[in-house]
N, C-alpha and C positions, 0 to 999 in steps of 0.2 A: 465547390470549387474554392470558395473563400476560406472554408475550414482547412483545406489542404495548404493554402498559402500561409495561413497562421501557424499551422503545425510545422511546416518547413522552416518558417522564421524562428519559432521557438526552439526547434531542434538545432538550428544553426547557432543561435545565441548560446544555448547550453553547451554545444560542442566547443565554441570559441572561448567560453569562460571557464571551462573545466580544466583542471591541472593535468599535466601529462605525467606526473610522477618523477620529474627530473629533480635531482638533489645535487647541489653543488658539493664538490669534494674539497677537502682541506679547510672546512669552515671552522671546526673546533680543534684543529691540530695545533694551533698557535698557543702553546702553553709555556710561554717564556716571558721574561721581563728584561728590558734593556735599561741598565742603570745609567750608563754614560755613552754618548756618541760623540766622537771627535772626527770631524770631516775637514780634510785639507784639499785644496784644488778649487774647482769651479764652485762658486758660492750658490748660484741659482740651482744647479742640479743637486748640490749637497743639501740645500734647504728642502727641496721636494722629496729627496730620498729619506731624510731624517723624519719628516712628517708622516710619510707613508709607513715607515717601519714602526714608529711609535704608535700608530693607530692599530697595529696588530698585536701589541703587547698586552699582557694581563698583569695588573699590579700585584696580585696576591700569589704569583707563581714562585715556586722554589728554584726554578732554573733561571739564574740571573747571569747576564752577560754584559760586557763592555765592548763597544765596537770602535775600531779606528779604521776609517775609510779614506783612501787616497784616490782622488780623481784626476785624470789627465785628459784634457779635451784637445782634440786635433781636428782641424777643418782641412780636408783634402779635396782637391779638384778631381771629379770623377769623369766629366765629359766636357768637351769643347765642340763648338760648331765649326763650319767651314771658315768663318772669318776669325777664328781663334778666340771667340768669346766663350766664357764659361757658361754652361747651361745646367750643370748639376754638380752638387757638392756631396761629399761623404762626410758625415759627422761621426767621429770615432772617439769613444771614451774608454780609457783603460782604467780598470778598477782593481785596486789592491785592498783587500779586507783582512784585518786582523781581529779575531774574535777571542776575547779573554773570557774563559769560563771561570766564574768567581768561586764555585764550589771546589774546584780542583786546582785552580791557579794555572791551568794550562792554556796554551794559545793555539787556535786553529787559524790557518791562513789559506786564502785562495785568491786567485787573480783571474780576471776575465776581460775580454775586449768586446765592446758593444758597438755595432755600426748601424747608422741610419742614413738615408739619402734624402736630399730635398732639392727642389727645383729653384733655379734663379728666375724671379718674376721680372716683370717690366719695370716696376719701381723698386728702389732700394729698400723702402720700408716693408714692402710685401715680402721681399727676400729675407729680411731680418725676422719677420713673423713666421715664415716657413722654418727658419733655423730654430726659433724658440719652440715651435710645435714639435719638431724632431727631437729637441733636447728634453722636452717634457715626456715624450714617449719613451725615450731611452732611460730617463730617470725612473719611470714606473717599472720598466723591465729590470733595471738594476735592483730596485727595492724588492721586487718579487723574487729575484734570484737569491738575494741575501736571506730573505725570510725562508725560502725553500731550503737553502743550505743549512740554516739553523735547525729547522724542523726535521730534516732527513738525516743529517750527519752528526748532530750534537745532542 
């Protein structure tokens, strides 16, 4: 009886610690270098986007780009309650990206609008924290979209 429990425990540990064979996609597809990034608009989002994009670049790549990113942040009311108090906001960021391909001196442009919603909390500081969290999530999505655009289209 005790041997069965030990055997079951060992098999469970082996099962939980063995890998499933999952492999992440797009891990080594980032074969480009960003020479310059110029960001206008929201400073906080721009800083996060710049850091995330630069973390994906490879210094010894032949594909070299310059980026010019324009961010426009809008805070829109999404919902109000019966007493006409705001309960939810939409955070909208419009992104215009110009990518200069240094080898051919050509420019690729794309634009996209990103949306996130956040709740109004009981305290103003908690509402501001909710807005910052939504902005961080949008910044990550924007950076991933720019990286994917470079990898897939250029």
